N, C-alpha and C positions, 0 to 999 in steps of 0.2 A: 751311825751317821757322823761324819766328820765335818769340820769347818776349816777351810784353807785360809791361812793368813800369812803375810810376809813379815820377815824380820827387817826392821828399819834401823839404820845407823845415822846418828847425828855426829858429825865431826866438828870439833871446835879447835881453836889454836893450841890449847894445852891438854885437851881431853877428848874422849869420845864416849857416847852413850848408845847402847843397843836397846831396842824396844820390841816387844812382842805384844800386840794388841789382842785383847779377848773380844770376839764378836759379841754384839749386844744380845743376841738371842741366847748365847751360851751363858753370859754373865747373869741374865735374867733368870734362866732356868736353874742356875746354881744359887740364886738369891744372894749374889755378892752385894756388899755394902760399900759405899764410898770410903776410901782410905783404909780398907780392910787389909790387915797384914797377912801375907802368905809366904810360904817358904818353898824354894825350888830345890829339887834333888836331881842329880844326874845319875840315871840308871846305867846308861851306856851312851855311845855317840849317836844313837838313833832314838833314845827315849829320855824325855825330860818330864819329871813328875812334879806336880804342884800339890802342896799340903796346906790345908787351912787350919788355923789354930782355933777358930771359933766357928763351929758348924751349926747351922740352923736345924731345929728339930724336924722330924718327919711329920707330914700332914696325915699319913696313913697309920701312924703309931697309935695304939689304943691308950686312952687316958683312964686312970683308975677313978 
């Protein structure tokens, strides 16, 4: 199942910023935290990958 979102552009006098918003349902399912650092990778012109540096543990993993 995918979530469709739009790329947004904010143009200023001397710069521009591009934004891609993560839908709330997706962010909650991935357990994102406020101000969490992530890293983007370009696989090809059709695939943008997101890597997390701090991944929460699995709720299904057995604990000793």
